Backbone as a printed PyTorch tensor [residue, N CA C, xyz], in Angstrom:
tensor([[[ 35.5960,  14.3480,  33.8550],
         [ 35.9450,  13.9330,  32.5060],
         [ 35.1010,  14.7430,  31.5320]],

        [[ 35.7240,  15.4110,  30.5830],
         [ 34.9590,  16.2320,  29.6300],
         [ 34.1160,  15.3530,  28.7120]],

        [[ 32.9260,  15.8730,  28.3790],
         [ 32.0580,  15.1080,  27.4760],
         [ 32.5750,  15.2190,  26.0450]],

        [[ 32.3030,  14.1840,  25.3140],
         [ 32.7460,  14.1110,  23.9270],
         [ 31.8650,  15.0570,  23.0870]],

        [[ 32.4690,  15.8490,  22.2120],
         [ 31.6440,  16.7620,  21.4000],
         [ 30.7640,  15.9580,  20.4370]],

        [[ 29.6010,  16.4940,  20.1340],
         [ 28.7250,  15.7750,  19.1890],
         [ 29.3830,  15.7010,  17.8130]],

        [[ 29.0180,  14.6690,  17.0520],
         [ 29.6020,  14.5770,  15.7070],
         [ 29.1470,  15.7640,  14.8580]],

        [[ 29.9560,  16.1330,  13.8780],
         [ 29.5640,  17.2620,  13.0250],
         [ 28.2910,  16.9280,  12.2300]],

        [[ 27.5190,  17.9310,  11.9700],
         [ 26.2940,  17.7630,  11.1730],
         [ 26.6910,  17.8170,   9.7070]],

        [[ 26.4430,  16.7070,   9.0010],
         [ 26.8080,  16.6490,   7.5850],
         [ 25.6800,  16.0120,   6.7880]],

        [[ 25.6610,  16.2860,   5.5180],
         [ 24.6670,  15.6720,   4.6330],
         [ 24.9220,  14.1710,   4.5150]],

        [[ 26.1690,  13.7520,   4.6540],
         [ 26.4710,  12.3180,   4.6160],
         [ 25.7580,  11.5760,   5.7370]],

        [[ 25.6290,  12.2190,   6.8960],
         [ 24.9010,  11.6040,   8.0100],
         [ 23.4250,  11.4250,   7.6390]],

        [[ 22.8800,  12.3800,   6.9260],
         [ 21.4890,  12.2600,   6.4650],
         [ 21.3690,  11.1070,   5.4820]],

        [[ 22.2880,  11.0540,   4.5130],
         [ 22.2410,  10.0110,   3.4950],
         [ 22.3560,   8.6040,   4.0830]],

        [[ 22.9700,   8.4700,   5.2340],
         [ 23.1640,   7.1660,   5.8600],
         [ 22.0610,   6.8140,   6.8590]],

        [[ 21.1470,   7.7260,   7.1030],
         [ 20.0940,   7.4960,   8.1040],
         [ 19.0140,   6.5590,   7.5560]],

        [[ 18.5160,   5.6270,   8.3760],
         [ 17.4910,   4.6900,   7.9040],
         [ 16.2480,   5.3930,   7.3590]],

        [[ 15.7840,   6.4220,   8.0560],
         [ 14.5790,   7.1290,   7.5930],
         [ 14.7540,   7.7250,   6.2060]],

        [[ 15.9080,   8.3310,   5.9760],
         [ 16.1990,   8.8990,   4.6640],
         [ 16.2110,   7.8060,   3.5980]],

        [[ 16.8790,   6.6930,   3.9100],
         [ 16.9760,   5.5970,   2.9340],
         [ 15.6010,   4.9890,   2.6480]],

        [[ 14.7570,   4.8380,   3.6790],
         [ 13.3920,   4.3260,   3.4600],
         [ 12.6030,   5.2820,   2.5720]],

        [[ 12.7280,   6.5970,   2.8390],
         [ 12.0040,   7.5880,   2.0280],
         [ 12.4790,   7.5510,   0.5830]],

        [[ 13.7780,   7.4650,   0.3800],
         [ 14.3150,   7.4030,  -0.9870],
         [ 13.8430,   6.1390,  -1.7020]],

        [[ 13.8520,   5.0110,  -0.9870],
         [ 13.4010,   3.7680,  -1.6190],
         [ 11.9180,   3.8510,  -1.9460]],

        [[ 11.1410,   4.5070,  -1.0940],
         [  9.7130,   4.7120,  -1.3950],
         [  9.5700,   5.5350,  -2.6790]],

        [[ 10.3610,   6.5960,  -2.8190],
         [ 10.3220,   7.4050,  -4.0410],
         [ 10.6810,   6.5560,  -5.2550]],

        [[ 11.7150,   5.7560,  -5.1220],
         [ 12.1650,   4.8980,  -6.2210],
         [ 11.1000,   3.8560,  -6.5420]],

        [[ 10.5220,   3.2380,  -5.5120],
         [  9.4920,   2.2100,  -5.7180],
         [  8.2820,   2.7850,  -6.4450]],

        [[  7.8430,   3.9710,  -6.0400],
         [  6.6870,   4.5890,  -6.7030],
         [  7.0460,   4.9490,  -8.1480]],

        [[  8.2340,   5.4680,  -8.3650],
         [  8.6510,   5.8270,  -9.7300],
         [  8.6710,   4.5970, -10.6310]],

        [[  9.2180,   3.4960, -10.1300],
         [  9.2660,   2.2630, -10.9250],
         [  7.8580,   1.7460, -11.1780]],

        [[  7.0050,   1.7450, -10.1460],
         [  5.6150,   1.3050, -10.3120],
         [  4.9260,   2.1490, -11.3820]],

        [[  5.0500,   3.4630, -11.2760],
         [  4.3660,   4.3510, -12.2230],
         [  4.8980,   4.1540, -13.6430]],

        [[  6.1800,   3.9130, -13.7780],
         [  6.7610,   3.6810, -15.1060],
         [  6.2420,   2.3760, -15.7070]],

        [[  6.2720,   1.3140, -14.9400],
         [  5.8180,   0.0120, -15.4400],
         [  4.3080,  -0.0180, -15.6880]],

        [[  3.5700,   0.7420, -14.9140],
         [  2.1030,   0.6800, -14.9610],
         [  1.4730,   1.9080, -15.6130]],

        [[  2.2720,   2.7200, -16.3130],
         [  1.7560,   3.9860, -16.8590],
         [  0.5650,   3.7840, -17.7920]],

        [[  0.5180,   2.7020, -18.5010],
         [ -0.5980,   2.4620, -19.4310],
         [ -1.9290,   2.2770, -18.7070]],

        [[ -1.8730,   2.0180, -17.4020],
         [ -3.0970,   1.7160, -16.6480],
         [ -3.5980,   2.8920, -15.8200]],

        [[ -2.8000,   3.9400, -15.6850],
         [ -3.1960,   5.1520, -14.9520],
         [ -3.7020,   4.8230, -13.5420]],

        [[ -2.9390,   4.0020, -12.8210],
         [ -3.2540,   3.6680, -11.4270],
         [ -2.0390,   3.9590, -10.5610]],

        [[ -2.2840,   4.4400,  -9.3570],
         [ -1.2130,   4.6270,  -8.3780],
         [ -1.0590,   3.3440,  -7.5680]],

        [[  0.0460,   3.2070,  -6.8430],
         [  0.1960,   2.0240,  -5.9930],
         [ -0.9450,   1.8680,  -4.9730]],

        [[ -1.4250,   2.9650,  -4.4130],
         [ -2.5170,   2.8780,  -3.4330],
         [ -3.8220,   2.4800,  -4.1180]],

        [[ -4.0840,   3.0090,  -5.3060],
         [ -5.2840,   2.6060,  -6.0410],
         [ -5.2270,   1.1180,  -6.3640]],

        [[ -4.0530,   0.6420,  -6.7530],
         [ -3.8750,  -0.7800,  -7.0360],
         [ -4.1550,  -1.6080,  -5.7820]],

        [[ -3.5720,  -1.2160,  -4.6510],
         [ -3.7900,  -1.9510,  -3.3990],
         [ -5.2720,  -1.9580,  -3.0240]],

        [[ -5.9440,  -0.8310,  -3.2240],
         [ -7.3770,  -0.7540,  -2.9230],
         [ -8.1670,  -1.7070,  -3.8210]],

        [[ -7.8390,  -1.7410,  -5.1030],
         [ -8.5330,  -2.6580,  -6.0210],
         [ -8.3190,  -4.1150,  -5.6150]],

        [[ -7.0950,  -4.4530,  -5.2380],
         [ -6.8080,  -5.8270,  -4.7970],
         [ -7.6350,  -6.1600,  -3.5580]],

        [[ -7.6630,  -5.2490,  -2.5930],
         [ -8.4060,  -5.4980,  -1.3480],
         [ -9.9040,  -5.6210,  -1.6130]],

        [[-10.4340,  -4.7850,  -2.4980],
         [-11.8670,  -4.8570,  -2.8270],
         [-12.1660,  -6.1460,  -3.5870]],

        [[-11.2610,  -6.5300,  -4.4660],
         [-11.4160,  -7.7980,  -5.1970],
         [-11.4310,  -8.9740,  -4.2190]],

        [[-10.5020,  -8.9420,  -3.2730],
         [-10.3640, -10.0320,  -2.3010],
         [-11.5130, -10.0490,  -1.2960]],

        [[-12.0320,  -8.8690,  -0.9770],
         [-13.0940,  -8.7380,   0.0340],
         [-14.2430,  -7.9010,  -0.5110]],

        [[-14.9970,  -8.4300,  -1.4830],
         [-16.1050,  -7.6540,  -2.0400],
         [-17.1010,  -7.2780,  -0.9400]],

        [[-17.5560,  -6.0380,  -0.9890],
         [-18.4990,  -5.5680,   0.0160],
         [-17.8280,  -4.9410,   1.2190]],

        [[-16.5200,  -4.7180,   1.1290],
         [-15.7940,  -4.0580,   2.2180],
         [-16.1990,  -2.5840,   2.2410]],

        [[-16.2410,  -1.9910,   3.4330],
         [-16.5300,  -0.5560,   3.5130],
         [-15.2110,   0.2050,   3.5970]],

        [[-15.2650,   1.5160,   3.4470],
         [-14.0520,   2.3340,   3.3810],
         [-13.2360,   2.2700,   4.6690]],

        [[-13.8930,   2.2200,   5.8170],
         [-13.1570,   2.1630,   7.0810],
         [-12.3420,   0.8790,   7.1660]],

        [[-12.9480,  -0.2170,   6.8110],
         [-12.2240,  -1.4940,   6.8540],
         [-11.1730,  -1.5730,   5.7500]],

        [[-11.4650,  -0.9920,   4.6070],
         [-10.4680,  -0.9410,   3.5270],
         [ -9.2320,  -0.1890,   4.0080]],

        [[ -9.4410,   0.9040,   4.7060],
         [ -8.3360,   1.6800,   5.2600],
         [ -7.4660,   0.8120,   6.1630]],

        [[ -8.0920,  -0.0050,   7.0080],
         [ -7.3520,  -0.8780,   7.9220],
         [ -6.6240,  -1.9880,   7.1730]],

        [[ -7.2450,  -2.5110,   6.1190],
         [ -6.6680,  -3.6260,   5.3690],
         [ -5.4330,  -3.2050,   4.5760]],

        [[ -5.4470,  -1.9820,   4.0190],
         [ -4.2840,  -1.5470,   3.2390],
         [ -3.4050,  -0.5620,   4.0130]],

        [[ -3.7580,  -0.3100,   5.2860],
         [ -2.9890,   0.5990,   6.1500],
         [ -2.8010,   1.9580,   5.4860]],

        [[ -3.9230,   2.5670,   5.1310],
         [ -3.8980,   3.8750,   4.4750],
         [ -4.8560,   4.7960,   5.1900]],

        [[ -4.4460,   6.0240,   5.3800],
         [ -5.2170,   7.0170,   6.1100],
         [ -6.6450,   7.1330,   5.5730]],

        [[ -7.6160,   6.9970,   6.4580],
         [ -9.0400,   6.9790,   6.0880],
         [ -9.4620,   8.2590,   5.3670]],

        [[ -8.9840,   9.4140,   5.8390],
         [ -9.4080,  10.6700,   5.2110],
         [ -8.8730,  10.7980,   3.7870]],

        [[ -7.6630,  10.3190,   3.5420],
         [ -7.0850,  10.3770,   2.2020],
         [ -7.6680,   9.2950,   1.3020]],

        [[ -8.0740,   8.1880,   1.9040],
         [ -8.6260,   7.0800,   1.1280],
         [ -9.9030,   7.4830,   0.3950]],

        [[-10.6340,   8.4370,   0.9400],
         [-11.8580,   8.9080,   0.2690],
         [-11.5890,   9.3630,  -1.1500]],

        [[-10.5060,  10.1020,  -1.3600],
         [-10.2070,  10.5760,  -2.7190],
         [ -9.7570,   9.4250,  -3.6150]],

        [[ -9.0940,   8.4270,  -3.0350],
         [ -8.6960,   7.2420,  -3.8100],
         [ -9.9600,   6.5270,  -4.3020]],

        [[-10.9160,   6.3440,  -3.4010],
         [-12.1770,   5.6860,  -3.7510],
         [-12.9210,   6.4850,  -4.8140]],

        [[-12.9600,   7.8070,  -4.6580],
         [-13.6340,   8.6560,  -5.6530],
         [-12.9980,   8.5160,  -7.0290]],

        [[-11.6710,   8.4760,  -7.0800],
         [-10.9800,   8.3330,  -8.3690],
         [-11.2760,   6.9730,  -9.0100]],

        [[-11.2690,   5.9230,  -8.1890],
         [-11.5750,   4.5940,  -8.7220],
         [-13.0150,   4.5100,  -9.2000]],

        [[-13.9030,   5.1770,  -8.5070],
         [-15.3060,   5.1990,  -8.9350],
         [-15.4510,   6.0230, -10.2230]],

        [[-14.7480,   7.1370, -10.3180],
         [-14.8020,   7.9690, -11.5260],
         [-14.2660,   7.2150, -12.7420]],

        [[-13.3260,   6.3250, -12.5230],
         [-12.7710,   5.4980, -13.6040],
         [-13.6550,   4.2880, -13.8900]],

        [[-14.7390,   4.1590, -13.1330],
         [-15.7040,   3.0540, -13.2670],
         [-15.0870,   1.6940, -12.9280]],

        [[-14.0950,   1.6850, -12.0070],
         [-13.4790,   0.4340, -11.5710],
         [-14.1580,  -0.1520, -10.3400]],

        [[-14.8260,   0.7180,  -9.5890],
         [-15.5590,   0.2420,  -8.4120],
         [-16.9270,   0.9060,  -8.3780]],

        [[-17.8140,   0.3010,  -7.5990],
         [-19.1010,   0.9300,  -7.3220],
         [-19.3690,   0.8420,  -5.8350]],

        [[-20.1080,   1.8280,  -5.3490],
         [-20.4940,   1.8660,  -3.9380],
         [-21.9730,   1.5350,  -3.8480]],

        [[-22.2770,   0.5660,  -3.0050],
         [-23.6600,   0.1680,  -2.8040],
         [-23.9980,   0.3340,  -1.3270]],

        [[-25.1990,   0.8160,  -1.0100],
         [-25.5600,   0.9610,   0.4040],
         [-25.6260,  -0.3980,   1.1000]],

        [[-25.1770,  -0.4200,   2.3490],
         [-25.2470,  -1.6480,   3.1520],
         [-26.7190,  -1.9230,   3.4690]],

        [[-27.1510,  -3.1770,   3.3850],
         [-28.5590,  -3.4870,   3.6450],
         [-29.0120,  -3.0630,   5.0470]],

        [[-28.1210,  -3.2140,   6.0470],
         [-28.5090,  -2.9190,   7.4290],
         [-28.3740,  -1.4430,   7.7990]],

        [[-27.5990,  -0.6720,   7.0110],
         [-27.4040,   0.7520,   7.2930],
         [-27.0640,   1.4560,   5.9820]],

        [[-28.0470,   2.1170,   5.4150],
         [-27.8940,   2.7430,   4.0880],
         [-26.8210,   3.8310,   4.0630]],

        [[-26.4200,   4.3300,   5.2330],
         [-25.3680,   5.3640,   5.2660],
         [-23.9950,   4.7750,   4.9520]],

        [[-23.8240,   3.4820,   5.2110],
         [-22.5490,   2.8120,   4.9370],
         [-22.5490,   2.3320,   3.4920]],

        [[-21.4950,   2.6890,   2.7900],
         [-21.3740,   2.2710,   1.3890],
         [-20.3810,   1.1260,   1.2850]],

        [[-20.8090,   0.0600,   0.6480],
         [-19.9730,  -1.1160,   0.4560],
         [-19.3490,  -1.0660,  -0.9320]],

        [[-18.1070,  -1.4630,  -1.0190],
         [-17.3450,  -1.3280,  -2.2570],
         [-17.2600,  -2.6530,  -3.0010]],

        [[-17.4760,  -2.5640,  -4.3120],
         [-17.4290,  -3.7400,  -5.1870],
         [-16.7030,  -3.3510,  -6.4700]],

        [[-15.9510,  -4.3080,  -7.0200],
         [-15.3420,  -4.0790,  -8.3280],
         [-16.4130,  -4.1570,  -9.4080]],

        [[-16.2380,  -3.3570, -10.4320],
         [-17.0670,  -3.4750, -11.6230],
         [-16.3730,  -4.4540, -12.5770]],

        [[-17.0090,  -4.7420, -13.6860],
         [-16.3540,  -5.5900, -14.6990],
         [-15.0740,  -4.9240, -15.1890]],

        [[-15.1220,  -3.5960, -15.3600],
         [-13.9280,  -2.8670, -15.7950],
         [-12.8280,  -2.9450, -14.7330]],

        [[-13.2000,  -2.8860, -13.4580],
         [-12.2300,  -3.0070, -12.3710],
         [-11.5780,  -4.3670, -12.3460]],

        [[-12.3890,  -5.4030, -12.5380],
         [-11.8500,  -6.7650, -12.5800],
         [-10.9080,  -6.9190, -13.7690]],

        [[-11.2790,  -6.3480, -14.9020],
         [-10.4540,  -6.4500, -16.1120],
         [ -9.1230,  -5.7210, -15.9420]],

        [[ -9.1610,  -4.4940, -15.4020],
         [ -7.9120,  -3.7250, -15.2540],
         [ -6.9750,  -4.4210, -14.2700]],

        [[ -7.5570,  -5.0170, -13.2510],
         [ -6.7480,  -5.7400, -12.2760],
         [ -6.0390,  -6.9220, -12.9360]],

        [[ -6.7680,  -7.6490, -13.7420],
         [ -6.1820,  -8.7990, -14.4420],
         [ -5.0790,  -8.3230, -15.4050]],

        [[ -5.3120,  -7.2000, -16.0720],
         [ -4.3410,  -6.7050, -17.0530],
         [ -3.0900,  -6.1000, -16.4220]],

        [[ -3.2250,  -5.4800, -15.2600],
         [ -2.0940,  -4.7550, -14.6670],
         [ -1.1170,  -5.6660, -13.9230]],

        [[ -1.5620,  -6.8430, -13.5170],
         [ -0.7240,  -7.7210, -12.6770],
         [  0.6660,  -7.9780, -13.2800]],

        [[  0.8010,  -8.2860, -14.5710],
         [  2.1580,  -8.4890, -15.1030],
         [  3.0420,  -7.2410, -14.9750]],

        [[  2.4600,  -6.0530, -15.1480],
         [  3.2290,  -4.8120, -15.0090],
         [  3.6440,  -4.5910, -13.5510]],

        [[  2.7490,  -4.8830, -12.6200],
         [  3.0790,  -4.7630, -11.1940],
         [  4.1870,  -5.7510, -10.8400]],

        [[  4.0850,  -6.9640, -11.3410],
         [  5.1270,  -7.9650, -11.0850],
         [  6.4810,  -7.4920, -11.6270]],

        [[  6.4740,  -6.8910, -12.8140],
         [  7.7270,  -6.3590, -13.3820],
         [  8.2920,  -5.2580, -12.4790]],

        [[  7.4210,  -4.3900, -11.9810],
         [  7.8640,  -3.3030, -11.0980],
         [  8.5110,  -3.8730,  -9.8350]],

        [[  7.8610,  -4.8620,  -9.2310],
         [  8.4040,  -5.4640,  -8.0080],
         [  9.7660,  -6.0930,  -8.2860]],

        [[  9.8900,  -6.7720,  -9.3990],
         [ 11.1620,  -7.3940,  -9.7660],
         [ 12.2460,  -6.3470,  -9.9840]],

        [[ 11.8880,  -5.2480, -10.6510],
         [ 12.8650,  -4.1880, -10.9200],
         [ 13.3830,  -3.5580,  -9.6400]],

        [[ 12.5150,  -3.4170,  -8.6420],
         [ 12.9380,  -2.8010,  -7.3800],
         [ 14.0610,  -3.5980,  -6.7290]],

        [[ 13.9970,  -4.9050,  -6.8380],
         [ 14.9750,  -5.7700,  -6.1800],
         [ 16.0700,  -6.2640,  -7.1160]],

        [[ 15.9200,  -6.0490,  -8.4040],
         [ 16.8190,  -6.5980,  -9.4160],
         [ 18.2970,  -6.3150,  -9.1600]],

        [[ 18.6810,  -5.1360,  -8.6600],
         [ 20.1180,  -4.9090,  -8.4630],
         [ 20.7630,  -5.8160,  -7.4120]],

        [[ 19.9450,  -6.4370,  -6.5670],
         [ 20.4850,  -7.2910,  -5.5040],
         [ 20.6130,  -8.7390,  -5.9650]],

        [[ 21.5540,  -9.4550,  -5.3730],
         [ 21.6850, -10.8920,  -5.5960],
         [ 20.4680, -11.5770,  -4.9870]],

        [[ 20.0570, -12.7320,  -5.5280],
         [ 18.8730, -13.4220,  -4.9970],
         [ 18.8920, -13.6250,  -3.4780]],

        [[ 20.0180, -14.0120,  -2.9250],
         [ 20.0880, -14.2220,  -1.4690],
         [ 19.8870, -12.9000,  -0.7200]],

        [[ 20.4390, -11.8160,  -1.2640],
         [ 20.2720, -10.5080,  -0.6310],
         [ 18.8220, -10.0300,  -0.7330]],

        [[ 18.1520, -10.3670,  -1.8310],
         [ 16.7220, -10.0220,  -1.9660],
         [ 15.9180, -10.6920,  -0.8630]],

        [[ 16.1640, -11.9880,  -0.6480],
         [ 15.4430, -12.7180,   0.4000],
         [ 15.7380, -12.1180,   1.7750]],

        [[ 17.0060, -11.8020,   2.0080],
         [ 17.3890, -11.2050,   3.2910],
         [ 16.6970,  -9.8620,   3.4800]],

        [[ 16.7610,  -9.0090,   2.4630],
         [ 16.1250,  -7.6950,   2.5530],
         [ 14.6330,  -7.8290,   2.8210]],

        [[ 13.9610,  -8.6860,   2.0690],
         [ 12.5120,  -8.8370,   2.2460],
         [ 12.1810,  -9.3710,   3.6370]],

        [[ 12.9750, -10.2920,   4.1400],
         [ 12.7480, -10.8030,   5.4870],
         [ 12.9240,  -9.7230,   6.5400]],

        [[ 13.9920,  -8.9470,   6.4060],
         [ 14.2450,  -7.8730,   7.3670],
         [ 13.2010,  -6.7610,   7.2630]],

        [[ 12.8170,  -6.3840,   6.0340],
         [ 11.7800,  -5.3590,   5.8770],
         [ 10.4590,  -5.8150,   6.4760]],

        [[ 10.0830,  -7.0550,   6.2230],
         [  8.8410,  -7.5910,   6.7980],
         [  8.8980,  -7.5420,   8.3180]],

        [[ 10.0350,  -7.9190,   8.8630],
         [ 10.2100,  -7.9050,  10.3100],
         [ 10.1200,  -6.4820,  10.8620]],

        [[ 10.8010,  -5.5370,  10.2290],
         [ 10.7600,  -4.1430,  10.6780],
         [  9.3460,  -3.5700,  10.6160]],

        [[  8.6640,  -3.8260,   9.5250],
         [  7.2940,  -3.3130,   9.3730],
         [  6.3860,  -3.9050,  10.4440]],

        [[  6.5170,  -5.1970,  10.6630],
         [  5.6890,  -5.8560,  11.6700],
         [  5.9940,  -5.3200,  13.0700]],

        [[  7.2690,  -5.2400,  13.4190],
         [  7.6490,  -4.7990,  14.7590],
         [  7.3640,  -3.3210,  15.0130]],

        [[  7.3040,  -2.5230,  13.9530],
         [  7.0290,  -1.0890,  14.0870],
         [  5.5980,  -0.7150,  13.7000]],

        [[  4.7400,  -1.6980,  13.4860],
         [  3.3710,  -1.4410,  13.0300],
         [  2.6650,  -0.3940,  13.8840]],

        [[  2.7950,  -0.4900,  15.1950],
         [  2.0740,   0.4170,  16.0870],
         [  2.5920,   1.8510,  16.0200]],

        [[  3.7820,   2.0600,  15.4890],
         [  4.3260,   3.4120,  15.3630],
         [  3.7230,   4.1570,  14.1750]],

        [[  3.0400,   3.4370,  13.3050],
         [  2.4520,   4.0370,  12.1060],
         [  1.2440,   4.8980,  12.4600]],

        [[  1.0350,   5.9610,  11.6790],
         [ -0.2030,   6.7480,  11.8240],
         [ -1.4070,   5.8830,  11.5090]],

        [[ -1.2200,   4.8950,  10.6340],
         [ -2.2980,   3.9820,  10.2540],
         [ -1.7590,   2.5520,  10.3580]],

        [[ -1.7970,   1.9830,  11.5550],
         [ -1.3040,   0.6040,  11.6970],
         [ -2.1360,  -0.3680,  10.8600]],

        [[ -1.4700,  -1.3840,  10.3480],
         [ -2.1640,  -2.4300,   9.6070],
         [ -3.0580,  -3.1790,  10.5800]],

        [[ -4.3290,  -3.2740,  10.2420],
         [ -5.3150,  -3.9360,  11.0980],
         [ -6.1950,  -4.8620,  10.2720]],

        [[ -5.6020,  -5.5640,   9.3290],
         [ -6.3750,  -6.3800,   8.3940],
         [ -7.2320,  -7.4150,   9.1080]],

        [[ -6.6420,  -8.1620,  10.0460],
         [ -7.4020,  -9.2270,  10.7100],
         [ -8.6060,  -8.6680,  11.4440]],

        [[ -8.4020,  -7.5920,  12.2010],
         [ -9.5110,  -6.9820,  12.9450],
         [-10.6030,  -6.5020,  12.0000]],

        [[-10.1950,  -5.8690,  10.9200],
         [-11.1770,  -5.3300,   9.9770],
         [-11.9570,  -6.4490,   9.2990]],

        [[-11.2830,  -7.5090,   8.9350],
         [-11.9360,  -8.5780,   8.1740],
         [-12.8460,  -9.4310,   9.0330]],

        [[-12.5760,  -9.4910,  10.3400],
         [-13.4780, -10.2130,  11.2410],
         [-14.8950,  -9.6970,  11.1030]],

        [[-15.0310,  -8.3740,  10.9700],
         [-16.3430,  -7.7370,  10.8960],
         [-17.0520,  -7.9840,   9.5730]],

        [[-16.3120,  -8.4410,   8.5980],
         [-16.9330,  -8.7300,   7.2990],
         [-17.6380, -10.0800,   7.3150]],

        [[-17.3050, -10.8970,   8.2960],
         [-17.8890, -12.2220,   8.3430],
         [-17.2550, -13.1630,   7.3430]],

        [[-16.1190, -12.7450,   6.7630],
         [-15.4420, -13.5750,   5.7790],
         [-14.1460, -14.1310,   6.3550]],

        [[-13.7880, -13.6450,   7.5490],
         [-12.6210, -14.1750,   8.2460],
         [-11.2770, -13.8680,   7.6270]],

        [[-11.2120, -13.2750,   6.4590],
         [ -9.9170, -12.9410,   5.8680],
         [ -9.6280, -13.8800,   4.8070]]])
């Protein structure tokens, strides 16, 4: 029995692929975030880092990387930018001065409080074209996909493991 020929290679096949659609939605999500939050001059990763530092004061960069699932080597520049903006400060760990612990400054706490309504607007805009029931379905399925594929990531989310070491339990 002859084998079936492969389907033709078309751009429509690319447009329908899950990876392409995830990448496009990431582009759209970042664009919407940047538009809504332009007055604050923060990227989505900088925002996530500020939230994590606020939630876990004294976290180190390695654990921050695990908590926000962001590449450790790239996170260094995020931390430097936040420090240059005077939103965070690095303090040496009492038990090992080589380890720097991250804390929000007063300016960091203030910017976080001010940006939240803009971030909320961005999140709403991303889902706004969908009906409420479809939004819930999409969010449930996305959460499930992210969770089930966590180990496939270059930087798997390891929040629980990282926070255990902080002695704060999460």
